[in-house]
Backbone as JSON, one array per atom type, in Angstrom:
{
  "sequence": "XXXXXXXXXXXXXXXXXXXXXXXXXXXXXXXXXXXXXXXXXXXXXXXXXXXXXXXXXXXXXXXXXXXXXXXXXXXXXXXXXXXXXXXXXXXXXXXXXXXXXXXXXXXXXXXXXXXXXXXXXXXXXXXXXXXXXXXXXXXXXXXXXXXXXXXXXXXXXXXXXXXXXXXXXXXXXXXXXXXXXXXXXXXXXXXXXXXXXXXXXXXXXXXXXXXXXXXXXXXXXXXXXXXXX",
  "N": [[0.63, -1.32, -0.1], [0.36, 1.92, -0.81], [0.49, 5.72, -0.53], [-2.01, 7.62, -2.0], [-1.47, 9.22, -5.35], [-1.16, 13.07, -6.16], [-2.73, 13.28, -8.0], [-4.59, 11.93, -8.2], [-5.26, 12.09, -5.02], [-6.66, 14.56, -6.05], [-8.65, 13.96, -7.1], [-10.15, 12.53, -5.42], [-10.58, 14.38, -3.5], [-12.29, 16.34, -5.25], [-14.74, 14.62, -5.93], [-16.14, 14.94, -4.08], [-16.95, 16.9, -3.15], [-20.06, 19.59, -2.34], [-22.82, 19.64, -4.07], [-23.12, 22.58, -6.54], [-22.2, 23.81, -5.08], [-19.9, 27.41, -4.12], [-17.1, 27.13, -4.32], [-13.56, 28.14, -3.44], [-10.11, 26.92, -4.59], [-7.18, 26.8, -2.65], [-3.55, 28.0, -2.94], [-1.38, 25.57, -4.5], [-1.19, 22.43, -4.43], [-4.52, 21.83, -3.94], [-5.06, 23.17, -6.15], [-5.04, 20.99, -7.94], [-7.43, 20.43, -7.92], [-9.71, 21.29, -9.8], [-8.88, 20.18, -12.63], [-10.69, 17.45, -11.96], [-13.26, 18.05, -11.23], [-16.56, 17.57, -11.86], [-18.63, 18.44, -14.62], [-21.04, 17.61, -14.07], [-21.71, 18.56, -11.74], [-21.81, 21.05, -10.59], [-20.31, 23.06, -9.75], [-19.03, 26.2, -9.05], [-15.5, 27.2, -9.28], [-13.94, 29.66, -7.53], [-11.97, 32.39, -7.46], [-9.07, 34.08, -5.63], [-7.67, 36.18, -6.96], [-9.33, 37.28, -8.56], [-11.34, 35.75, -10.5], [-14.15, 34.05, -11.43], [-15.9, 31.09, -12.02], [-13.87, 29.35, -12.96], [-12.12, 27.08, -14.36], [-10.58, 23.59, -15.68], [-6.98, 23.62, -16.03], [-4.74, 24.09, -18.59], [-4.65, 22.66, -21.34], [-1.35, 21.28, -22.45], [0.72, 23.69, -24.12], [-1.08, 25.33, -24.9], [-1.57, 27.33, -22.77], [-2.97, 30.58, -21.69], [-0.93, 32.83, -20.7], [-1.98, 35.4, -19.22], [-3.99, 35.06, -17.91], [-4.81, 33.58, -15.25], [-4.66, 31.45, -11.67], [-4.43, 32.31, -8.6], [-2.84, 31.84, -7.59], [-0.27, 31.76, -9.7], [-0.77, 30.47, -11.68], [-1.47, 28.55, -15.16], [-5.06, 28.57, -16.1], [-7.9, 27.63, -16.99], [-11.06, 29.16, -17.65], [-14.65, 28.63, -17.16], [-17.83, 28.54, -19.14], [-20.07, 31.12, -18.76], [-18.39, 32.42, -16.95], [-16.68, 35.07, -14.81], [-15.19, 38.0, -13.85], [-13.06, 40.51, -11.8], [-12.02, 42.65, -9.65], [-9.78, 42.93, -6.9], [-10.57, 43.34, -4.47], [-12.85, 43.09, -4.29], [-13.4, 40.27, -4.87], [-12.39, 39.34, -2.63], [-14.16, 40.72, -0.46], [-16.39, 38.63, -1.14], [-14.87, 35.59, 0.09], [-14.84, 37.1, 3.18], [-17.33, 37.73, 3.22], [-18.84, 35.63, 3.66], [-19.48, 34.22, 1.61], [-18.37, 32.15, -0.22], [-18.75, 28.71, -0.49], [-17.06, 25.9, 0.36], [-13.64, 26.21, 0.83], [-10.43, 24.22, 0.26], [-7.39, 24.2, 1.19], [-3.93, 23.85, 1.5], [-1.73, 22.61, 3.54], [0.3, 23.19, 6.62], [0.59, 22.03, 9.27], [-2.26, 20.48, 10.8], [-4.12, 20.89, 13.89], [-6.06, 18.18, 16.16], [-7.57, 19.79, 17.24], [-8.71, 21.07, 15.02], [-6.9, 23.47, 14.51], [-5.56, 25.42, 12.01], [-2.29, 25.49, 10.18], [-0.71, 27.06, 7.91], [1.4, 29.05, 6.61], [3.74, 29.25, 7.22], [6.74, 27.64, 7.79], [7.98, 27.98, 10.05], [10.8, 28.55, 9.1], [13.44, 30.35, 7.56], [13.18, 29.81, 4.66], [12.55, 30.32, 2.39], [9.41, 29.88, 1.8], [6.59, 31.78, 1.71], [6.45, 35.21, 2.63], [4.3, 36.01, 4.11], [0.54, 35.89, 5.4], [-1.14, 35.89, 3.52], [-4.04, 35.47, 1.76], [-5.06, 33.06, 2.46], [-5.97, 33.52, 5.66], [-8.03, 35.05, 4.93], [-9.69, 33.22, 3.78], [-10.12, 31.34, 5.91], [-11.35, 32.29, 8.17], [-13.47, 33.15, 6.76], [-14.91, 31.63, 4.73], [-17.35, 29.32, 4.68], [-16.92, 26.23, 4.96], [-14.1, 24.86, 5.46], [-11.7, 22.67, 4.5], [-8.78, 20.57, 4.62], [-6.17, 19.46, 2.13], [-3.67, 17.72, 2.15], [-0.07, 16.21, 2.35], [-0.09, 12.93, 4.58], [1.96, 12.91, 6.33], [5.39, 15.5, 6.56], [8.27, 15.58, 5.03], [10.09, 14.77, 6.0], [9.27, 12.94, 7.69], [7.74, 13.38, 10.02], [4.24, 14.15, 11.54], [1.66, 15.79, 10.2], [-0.27, 15.73, 11.09], [-1.55, 17.01, 14.34], [-2.03, 17.01, 17.62], [-1.8, 19.72, 19.03], [-0.41, 22.36, 16.83], [2.91, 23.08, 16.13], [3.99, 25.1, 14.58], [3.29, 28.45, 13.44], [0.11, 29.85, 13.55], [-2.5, 30.2, 11.01], [-5.19, 30.24, 11.21], [-7.85, 29.61, 14.31], [-9.64, 26.34, 14.91], [-11.2, 26.11, 12.72], [-10.85, 24.31, 10.71], [-13.11, 21.26, 9.26], [-12.88, 18.64, 7.87], [-10.13, 16.7, 6.6], [-7.96, 15.35, 4.18], [-5.72, 13.39, 2.81], [-3.44, 11.23, 1.41], [-3.54, 8.75, 2.45], [-5.98, 8.32, 4.44], [-9.01, 9.91, 4.96], [-9.61, 12.57, 7.7], [-12.26, 13.02, 9.81], [-12.47, 16.06, 11.69], [-13.75, 16.33, 15.23], [-15.8, 17.07, 17.81], [-15.67, 15.37, 19.5], [-12.74, 14.75, 18.73], [-10.24, 13.02, 16.35], [-11.72, 11.58, 13.52], [-11.37, 9.0, 11.46], [-12.59, 8.56, 8.2], [-12.65, 7.33, 5.83], [-10.78, 5.06, 4.34], [-7.19, 4.11, 3.0], [-6.76, 1.72, 0.04], [-5.75, -1.13, 1.84], [-4.64, 0.29, 4.31], [-4.29, 0.26, 7.17], [-5.83, 1.22, 10.06], [-4.12, 0.8, 12.57], [-2.09, 1.62, 11.23], [-2.4, 4.32, 10.1], [-2.66, 5.85, 12.38], [-0.05, 5.1, 13.13], [1.37, 7.2, 11.66], [0.33, 9.71, 12.65], [-0.16, 12.5, 14.42], [-1.53, 12.49, 16.79], [-4.8, 11.22, 18.58], [-6.68, 9.11, 16.56], [-9.61, 7.7, 15.82], [-11.83, 5.21, 14.01], [-14.85, 5.82, 12.28], [-18.57, 5.43, 12.41], [-19.04, 4.09, 10.3], [-16.67, 3.34, 7.58], [-15.19, 4.28, 4.48], [-13.43, 2.64, 1.52], [-11.24, 3.81, 0.24], [-9.46, 4.32, -3.21], [-6.74, 3.21, -5.83], [-7.05, 5.19, -7.39], [-8.08, 7.48, -6.38], [-11.06, 7.0, -5.78], [-14.18, 6.31, -4.41], [-15.02, 3.69, -2.56], [-17.71, 1.71, -0.79], [-19.76, 3.12, 2.3], [-19.32, 7.12, 2.69]],
  "CA": [[-0.15, 0.22, 0.05], [1.38, 2.91, -0.84], [-0.18, 6.88, -0.57], [-2.16, 8.31, -3.21], [-0.03, 10.72, -5.47], [-1.39, 13.9, -5.93], [-3.87, 14.09, -8.82], [-5.69, 10.95, -7.55], [-6.15, 12.94, -4.03], [-7.24, 15.81, -6.11], [-9.95, 13.55, -7.42], [-11.09, 12.47, -4.35], [-11.46, 15.7, -3.08], [-13.43, 16.46, -6.17], [-16.02, 13.74, -5.9], [-16.97, 14.94, -1.93], [-17.1, 18.64, -3.26], [-21.27, 19.8, -2.94], [-23.02, 20.37, -5.68], [-23.87, 23.78, -6.27], [-21.18, 24.95, -3.98], [-18.83, 27.93, -4.36], [-15.19, 26.59, -3.83], [-12.29, 28.55, -3.34], [-8.95, 26.52, -4.18], [-5.94, 27.18, -2.2], [-2.71, 27.98, -3.58], [-0.57, 24.84, -4.28], [-1.82, 21.08, -4.69], [-5.47, 22.25, -3.92], [-5.7, 23.97, -7.92], [-5.39, 20.19, -9.32], [-9.09, 19.39, -7.82], [-10.28, 21.86, -11.12], [-9.03, 18.84, -13.22], [-11.73, 16.07, -11.77], [-14.83, 18.54, -10.76], [-17.54, 16.91, -12.98], [-19.26, 19.45, -14.87], [-22.86, 17.33, -13.16], [-21.38, 19.09, -9.94], [-22.31, 23.18, -10.36], [-19.36, 23.88, -8.96], [-18.44, 27.28, -9.09], [-14.27, 27.8, -8.49], [-13.7, 30.54, -7.36], [-10.08, 32.64, -7.25], [-8.86, 35.44, -5.14], [-7.25, 36.86, -7.4], [-10.86, 37.67, -9.36], [-12.36, 34.92, -11.09], [-15.3, 33.29, -10.98], [-16.08, 29.51, -12.77], [-12.69, 28.35, -13.38], [-12.49, 25.85, -15.46], [-9.33, 22.97, -15.52], [-6.13, 23.76, -16.22], [-5.59, 24.0, -20.01], [-3.54, 21.58, -22.07], [-0.02, 21.61, -22.82], [1.06, 24.91, -25.25], [-2.43, 26.24, -25.16], [-1.72, 28.61, -21.42], [-2.43, 31.94, -21.55], [-0.24, 33.64, -19.07], [-2.89, 36.67, -18.59], [-5.59, 34.14, -17.38], [-3.99, 32.75, -14.32], [-4.85, 31.6, -10.47], [-3.87, 33.3, -7.3], [-0.77, 30.59, -7.61], [0.56, 31.74, -10.86], [-0.73, 28.94, -12.81], [-2.42, 29.04, -15.85], [-6.55, 28.27, -15.71], [-9.38, 28.17, -18.08], [-12.81, 29.85, -17.31], [-15.84, 27.76, -18.21], [-18.79, 29.19, -19.68], [-20.4, 32.34, -17.76], [-17.09, 32.92, -15.64], [-16.45, 36.45, -14.82], [-13.84, 38.62, -13.74], [-14.14, 41.28, -10.95], [-11.47, 43.12, -8.68], [-9.24, 41.39, -6.06], [-11.48, 43.3, -3.3], [-15.18, 42.18, -4.43], [-13.34, 38.62, -4.64], [-11.84, 39.05, -0.84], [-15.39, 40.5, 0.01], [-16.96, 37.62, -1.44], [-14.52, 35.85, 0.66], [-14.91, 37.8, 4.21], [-18.76, 38.08, 3.3], [-19.48, 34.25, 3.51], [-20.38, 34.02, 0.56], [-17.62, 31.01, -0.33], [-19.33, 27.19, 0.74], [-16.21, 25.75, 1.1], [-12.02, 26.57, 0.8], [-9.85, 23.49, -0.03], [-6.37, 24.55, 1.37], [-2.97, 23.18, 1.76], [-1.37, 22.81, 5.32], [1.87, 21.8, 7.07], [-0.11, 21.41, 10.35], [-3.3, 20.76, 11.36], [-4.27, 19.89, 14.81], [-6.79, 17.87, 16.28], [-8.81, 20.68, 17.34], [-9.13, 21.92, 13.86], [-6.24, 25.06, 13.95], [-4.24, 25.17, 10.8], [-0.95, 26.13, 9.93], [-0.26, 26.45, 6.41], [1.36, 30.06, 5.72], [5.16, 29.32, 7.58], [7.68, 26.59, 8.11], [9.08, 28.98, 10.96], [12.11, 28.78, 8.97], [13.52, 31.11, 6.61], [13.76, 28.68, 3.45], [11.84, 30.96, 1.27], [8.21, 29.91, 1.96], [5.67, 33.52, 0.94], [6.94, 35.38, 3.83], [3.42, 36.48, 4.83], [-0.29, 35.2, 5.28], [-1.87, 36.52, 2.47], [-5.76, 35.66, 1.8], [-5.42, 32.34, 3.74], [-6.51, 34.11, 6.7], [-9.3, 35.7, 4.85], [-10.67, 32.08, 3.52], [-10.3, 30.51, 6.97], [-12.38, 33.07, 9.12], [-14.83, 33.64, 6.25], [-15.76, 30.54, 4.12], [-18.51, 28.08, 5.42], [-16.53, 25.07, 5.72], [-12.73, 24.39, 5.42], [-11.24, 21.36, 4.21], [-7.45, 20.87, 3.73], [-5.78, 18.76, 1.01], [-2.01, 17.26, 2.18], [0.17, 15.02, 2.63], [-0.13, 13.18, 5.49], [3.31, 13.1, 6.77], [5.89, 15.58, 6.17], [9.28, 15.02, 4.24], [11.14, 13.93, 7.32], [8.5, 11.3, 8.11], [7.38, 13.89, 11.35], [3.24, 13.89, 11.3], [1.12, 17.07, 10.14], [-2.13, 16.33, 11.79], [-0.96, 16.84, 14.82], [-2.24, 17.37, 18.98], [-1.49, 20.79, 18.59], [0.08, 23.27, 15.87], [3.68, 23.81, 16.43], [4.17, 26.29, 13.68], [2.3, 29.74, 13.43], [-1.46, 29.39, 13.21], [-3.58, 30.64, 10.06], [-6.62, 30.44, 12.49], [-8.11, 28.55, 15.2], [-10.74, 25.91, 15.65], [-11.82, 26.13, 11.4], [-10.57, 22.89, 9.72], [-13.59, 20.34, 9.66], [-12.24, 17.53, 7.46], [-8.36, 16.33, 5.83], [-7.69, 14.89, 2.94], [-4.69, 12.9, 2.77], [-3.25, 9.57, 0.69], [-4.09, 7.56, 3.39], [-7.4, 8.39, 5.33], [-9.84, 11.03, 5.46], [-9.95, 12.48, 8.62], [-13.06, 14.3, 10.22], [-12.78, 17.4, 13.12], [-15.05, 16.38, 15.87], [-15.72, 17.82, 18.97], [-14.91, 14.15, 20.01], [-11.29, 14.34, 18.48], [-10.09, 13.07, 15.05], [-12.39, 10.45, 13.22], [-11.11, 8.02, 10.37], [-14.13, 7.93, 7.6], [-12.21, 6.61, 4.97], [-9.25, 4.57, 4.47], [-6.69, 3.96, 1.91], [-7.26, 0.61, 0.5], [-4.74, -1.67, 2.03], [-4.16, 0.84, 5.0], [-5.44, 0.28, 8.81], [-6.25, 2.08, 11.25], [-2.75, 1.01, 12.91], [-0.75, 2.66, 10.19], [-2.87, 5.58, 10.03], [-1.99, 6.75, 13.75], [1.8, 5.26, 12.89], [1.93, 8.3, 11.14], [-0.96, 10.68, 13.27], [0.74, 12.65, 16.05], [-2.65, 12.42, 17.6], [-5.05, 9.82, 18.63], [-7.36, 8.39, 15.55], [-10.43, 6.12, 16.01], [-12.44, 5.05, 13.41], [-16.29, 6.24, 12.46], [-19.3, 4.47, 12.61], [-18.79, 3.87, 9.02], [-15.65, 3.32, 6.66], [-14.98, 4.13, 2.97], [-12.75, 2.65, 1.02], [-10.19, 4.97, -0.71], [-9.03, 3.08, -4.77], [-5.69, 3.99, -6.07], [-7.12, 6.43, -8.56], [-9.06, 8.19, -5.65], [-12.46, 6.66, -6.26], [-14.97, 5.66, -3.02], [-16.24, 2.43, -2.07], [-18.17, 1.6, 0.66], [-20.26, 4.21, 2.94], [-18.88, 7.96, 3.47]],
  "C": [[0.93, 1.19, 0.11], [0.39, 4.39, -0.83], [-0.82, 7.22, -1.9], [-1.74, 9.69, -3.5], [-1.67, 11.83, -5.71], [-2.7, 14.09, -7.34], [-5.1, 12.83, -8.36], [-6.36, 11.23, -5.85], [-7.16, 13.6, -4.48], [-8.46, 15.02, -6.38], [-10.75, 12.93, -6.01], [-11.29, 13.5, -3.82], [-12.65, 16.46, -3.78], [-14.33, 16.23, -5.84], [-16.45, 13.98, -4.26], [-17.19, 16.45, -1.93], [-18.92, 18.87, -3.07], [-21.19, 20.15, -4.23], [-23.31, 21.76, -5.49], [-23.61, 24.82, -5.63], [-20.34, 25.89, -4.36], [-17.72, 27.43, -3.75], [-14.62, 27.27, -4.43], [-10.81, 27.44, -3.09], [-7.85, 26.81, -3.89], [-4.59, 26.78, -3.18], [-2.11, 26.45, -3.49], [-1.41, 23.47, -4.64], [-3.37, 21.5, -5.08], [-5.93, 22.38, -5.73], [-6.29, 22.61, -8.44], [-6.68, 20.03, -9.1], [-9.72, 19.99, -9.28], [-9.81, 20.96, -11.63], [-9.79, 18.25, -13.23], [-12.61, 16.46, -11.21], [-15.52, 18.12, -11.74], [-18.4, 18.25, -13.34], [-20.87, 19.65, -14.59], [-22.74, 18.46, -11.92], [-22.19, 20.37, -10.3], [-21.78, 23.47, -10.01], [-18.8, 24.89, -9.57], [-16.89, 27.68, -8.61], [-14.49, 29.3, -8.82], [-12.29, 31.06, -6.87], [-10.14, 34.06, -6.42], [-8.53, 36.36, -5.57], [-8.02, 37.5, -8.71], [-11.33, 37.13, -10.65], [-13.08, 34.03, -10.47], [-15.58, 31.89, -11.82], [-14.64, 29.24, -13.1], [-12.72, 26.82, -13.66], [-10.53, 24.85, -15.41], [-8.45, 23.39, -16.3], [-6.03, 23.46, -18.05], [-4.54, 23.19, -20.34], [-2.56, 22.01, -22.83], [0.24, 22.62, -24.33], [-0.46, 25.45, -25.56], [-2.2, 26.92, -23.45], [-1.82, 29.78, -22.31], [-1.98, 32.92, -20.65], [-1.11, 34.75, -19.04], [-4.39, 35.8, -18.19], [-4.84, 33.13, -16.44], [-4.92, 32.46, -12.73], [-4.39, 32.59, -9.66], [-2.2, 32.38, -7.27], [-0.37, 30.79, -9.03], [-0.18, 31.11, -12.07], [-1.46, 29.05, -13.87], [-3.89, 28.08, -15.86], [-7.03, 27.95, -17.62], [-10.72, 28.65, -17.26], [-13.68, 28.79, -18.53], [-17.0, 28.87, -18.5], [-19.72, 30.29, -18.72], [-19.36, 32.74, -16.57], [-16.91, 34.64, -15.64], [-15.5, 36.9, -14.16], [-13.85, 39.84, -12.84], [-12.19, 41.85, -10.32], [-10.61, 42.5, -7.59], [-9.92, 42.32, -4.62], [-12.76, 42.69, -3.73], [-13.95, 40.66, -4.52], [-13.12, 38.35, -2.95], [-13.47, 39.36, -0.19], [-16.6, 39.62, -0.28], [-16.5, 36.4, 0.06], [-14.83, 35.92, 2.55], [-16.56, 38.08, 4.51], [-19.29, 36.49, 3.86], [-20.2, 33.88, 2.71], [-19.36, 32.56, -0.23], [-18.61, 29.61, 0.56], [-18.03, 26.34, 1.35], [-14.5, 26.13, -0.03], [-11.61, 24.71, 1.08], [-8.1, 24.26, 0.48], [-5.29, 23.71, 2.15], [-2.67, 23.9, 3.3], [-0.13, 22.32, 5.51], [1.14, 21.24, 8.32], [-1.35, 21.4, 9.91], [-3.59, 20.25, 13.17], [-5.43, 19.12, 15.19], [-8.16, 18.73, 16.75], [-9.38, 21.31, 16.15], [-8.11, 23.49, 13.15], [-5.59, 24.3, 12.32], [-3.04, 26.21, 10.85], [-0.45, 26.11, 8.23], [0.61, 27.88, 5.8], [3.23, 30.27, 5.99], [5.6, 27.92, 7.79], [7.86, 26.99, 9.74], [10.56, 28.9, 10.61], [12.35, 30.03, 7.84], [13.99, 30.25, 5.47], [12.48, 29.5, 2.77], [10.03, 30.43, 0.62], [7.29, 31.39, 1.81], [5.95, 33.45, 2.73], [5.51, 36.5, 4.43], [1.93, 35.65, 4.3], [-1.32, 35.14, 4.59], [-3.15, 36.07, 2.59], [-6.23, 33.97, 2.51], [-6.04, 32.69, 4.65], [-7.92, 34.71, 6.42], [-10.53, 34.1, 4.39], [-11.14, 31.45, 4.96], [-11.46, 30.61, 7.63], [-13.46, 32.89, 7.76], [-15.68, 32.51, 5.14], [-16.35, 29.71, 4.91], [-17.84, 26.97, 6.3], [-14.88, 25.29, 5.16], [-12.23, 22.87, 5.73], [-9.77, 21.66, 3.86], [-6.64, 19.28, 3.19], [-3.91, 18.75, 1.49], [-1.31, 16.36, 2.39], [0.44, 14.76, 4.31], [1.47, 13.2, 6.74], [4.19, 14.59, 6.26], [7.21, 15.01, 5.3], [10.06, 14.32, 5.45], [10.64, 12.98, 8.43], [7.23, 12.03, 9.66], [5.75, 14.46, 10.81], [2.76, 14.79, 11.12], [-0.09, 16.99, 10.52], [-1.55, 16.12, 13.0], [-2.06, 17.03, 16.72], [-2.45, 18.66, 18.53], [-0.59, 21.77, 18.23], [1.6, 23.48, 16.63], [4.0, 25.45, 15.41], [3.09, 27.72, 13.64], [1.19, 29.38, 12.87], [-1.81, 30.2, 11.94], [-4.4, 30.95, 10.9], [-6.43, 29.6, 13.34], [-8.85, 28.12, 15.08], [-11.45, 25.96, 14.43], [-12.16, 24.79, 10.82], [-11.95, 21.67, 10.09], [-13.1, 18.7, 9.21], [-10.68, 17.62, 6.66], [-8.43, 15.55, 5.19], [-6.49, 14.71, 2.75], [-4.12, 11.98, 1.95], [-3.41, 9.34, 1.19], [-5.14, 7.95, 3.85], [-8.15, 10.0, 4.77], [-10.41, 11.34, 6.5], [-11.16, 13.7, 9.44], [-12.56, 14.96, 11.83], [-13.91, 17.19, 13.49], [-14.92, 16.82, 16.68], [-15.34, 16.29, 19.81], [-13.63, 13.9, 19.56], [-11.24, 13.98, 16.52], [-10.97, 11.4, 14.81], [-12.37, 10.18, 11.84], [-12.63, 8.36, 9.25], [-13.8, 8.02, 6.99], [-10.79, 6.32, 5.2], [-8.3, 4.28, 2.98], [-6.59, 2.51, 1.53], [-6.09, -0.47, 0.8], [-4.39, -0.89, 3.82], [-5.35, -0.13, 6.5], [-5.41, 1.45, 9.9], [-4.54, 2.64, 12.04], [-2.06, 2.09, 11.95], [-1.57, 3.85, 9.57], [-2.63, 6.3, 11.39], [-1.0, 6.28, 13.98], [1.84, 6.67, 12.98], [0.85, 9.89, 11.13], [0.27, 11.13, 14.27], [-1.19, 13.01, 16.71], [-3.86, 11.88, 17.86], [-6.53, 10.11, 17.17], [-8.58, 7.65, 15.91], [-11.23, 6.84, 14.6], [-14.23, 5.56, 13.21], [-17.07, 5.3, 11.89], [-19.35, 3.32, 10.71], [-17.68, 4.16, 8.08], [-15.59, 3.42, 5.62], [-13.92, 3.29, 3.32], [-11.7, 3.54, 0.51], [-9.34, 3.92, -2.03], [-7.72, 3.87, -4.73], [-6.06, 5.21, -6.72], [-8.48, 7.19, -7.76], [-10.39, 8.53, -5.54], [-12.71, 6.45, -4.6], [-15.23, 4.02, -3.22], [-16.58, 2.06, -0.71], [-18.71, 2.89, 1.01], [-19.39, 5.63, 3.16], [-20.47, 8.86, 3.25]]
}
């Protein structure tokens, strides 16, 4: 058993987005989700630099570098898409008009705290918190998409964050290559496990206690789910 690759993880998250939702995709890995949102889902993708109804990434050679997302990656725009200035984009975020924001993170705590803007080291990471703080406190629902462990093998899901926080108590669900973890008042709960992964294996990679949900789905290698979720 190996963790999902980034595209399979993006497909998994895309499959769980509520129908007809307004969704913001954070900089980095979450932007891949745009490539897997089915048209019939009715999801409207929002970018904080001023786009509504983003489509998937363009085919190689078809990039328009005047059309980029907040992470400066080239994007497409679906029919009916709109452009506006960043003040209006942030007003949408701060005003509670975004149903789901999917953010990357360095750490998520068992209480739903998120740290996603600084590693605490001078290693070239973005120098400021950026729009993540507006999304974290303005979007109705915050999901995190990230690797289950850091490059050194240390857990990214922890009892308490040791890195500077973006926001406290806002994350409700974490998607990793090993599991879907729900943040509940009673602690962390695994609602889906990677095919071939046991709760013990997930717990060994997690820095806080995790229990199984009453019904647990299986995450297949391509990011699809089988069983209840």
